[in-house]
C-alpha positions in Angstrom: -107.8 119.1 162.5 -105.5 117.7 159.3 -106.9 114.9 157.4 -104.8 115.2 154.7 -103.3 112.0 153.0 -100.2 112.6 152.0 -99.0 111.8 148.8 -97.8 108.4 147.3 -93.7 108.1 147.3 -92.7 107.1 144.7 -88.8 106.4 144.0 -87.4 106.4 140.6 -84.2 104.9 139.4 -82.6 105.1 136.4 -80.2 106.0 134.3 -78.7 109.5 134.2 -78.4 110.7 130.7 -75.5 113.1 131.0 -73.3 110.5 132.8 -73.9 107.4 130.1 -70.7 107.5 127.7 -70.8 107.7 124.3 -71.2 110.1 121.0 -74.7 110.6 121.4 -76.9 113.6 123.1 -78.8 112.7 126.3 -80.6 116.4 125.9 -83.5 114.3 124.5 -83.7 111.9 127.0 -83.7 114.3 130.2 -86.0 116.4 129.2 -88.0 112.9 128.4 -87.0 112.3 132.2 -88.8 116.2 133.3 -91.5 115.6 131.5 -92.2 112.1 133.5 -91.4 113.6 136.6 -93.8 116.6 136.1 -96.6 113.8 135.2 -96.3 111.7 138.0 -96.5 115.0 140.0 -99.4 115.7 138.2 -100.9 112.6 139.0 -100.5 113.3 143.1 -97.5 111.4 143.4 -93.9 112.6 145.2 -91.5 111.8 143.1 -88.3 112.0 143.3 -85.3 110.8 141.2 -82.5 108.6 141.6 -80.1 109.1 138.6 -76.9 107.0 138.3 -73.9 106.9 136.3 -72.5 104.8 133.7 -69.3 106.7 133.9 -67.8 105.0 136.9 -68.0 108.3 138.5 -70.0 106.4 141.7 -71.1 103.2 143.7 -74.5 102.6 142.2 -75.5 100.0 144.9 -74.4 102.8 147.3 -76.4 105.9 146.0 -79.3 103.7 145.3 -79.2 102.5 149.1 -78.7 105.7 150.7 -81.7 107.2 148.1 -83.9 104.3 150.2 -82.8 105.3 153.0 -83.5 108.3 152.8 -87.3 107.4 153.5 -87.6 104.8 156.0 -91.0 102.7 156.6 -91.3 104.0 152.9 -89.4 101.2 151.1 -89.8 97.3 151.1 -87.1 95.1 152.1 -86.8 93.7 148.7 -86.4 96.6 147.6 -84.1 97.8 149.4 -82.5 94.2 148.7 -82.5 94.7 145.5 -80.7 98.0 145.7 -77.9 96.5 147.7 -77.5 93.4 145.7 -73.8 94.0 144.0 -74.2 92.0 141.3 -76.0 91.0 138.0 -77.5 88.1 137.6 -75.7 85.8 135.3 -77.9 85.5 132.2 -77.1 88.1 129.2 -80.6 89.4 129.7 -81.9 90.4 132.8 -84.4 87.9 134.5 -87.6 90.0 135.6 -87.6 89.8 139.2 -84.0 91.8 139.4 -85.9 94.7 138.2 -89.7 94.2 139.9 -89.3 94.0 144.0 -92.6 92.7 144.1 -92.3 89.7 142.6 -90.3 87.0 144.6 -87.1 85.9 143.4 -86.2 82.3 141.9 
């Protein structure tokens, strides 16, 4: 009988440093992401990265939604709702409810 508890799953959503336009070196950011992902693994999490670009090469909402849908039952419905939202909040400063699906929307 296998009584092993599966590792908690984490979906890390962020920007792909190689697909953010601008005159900058993405290598240090990519390395920091790699280190962070390794740290999650070392802490016992089954982490998966979903990195999106700002270069217009993809439908960001569809990419994040697909990543969330790839593990049914492991994501709260409010997190999925955030991923499928088509527009950002109107203020120039993002609200915390946009990024933290565990907090109720205002």
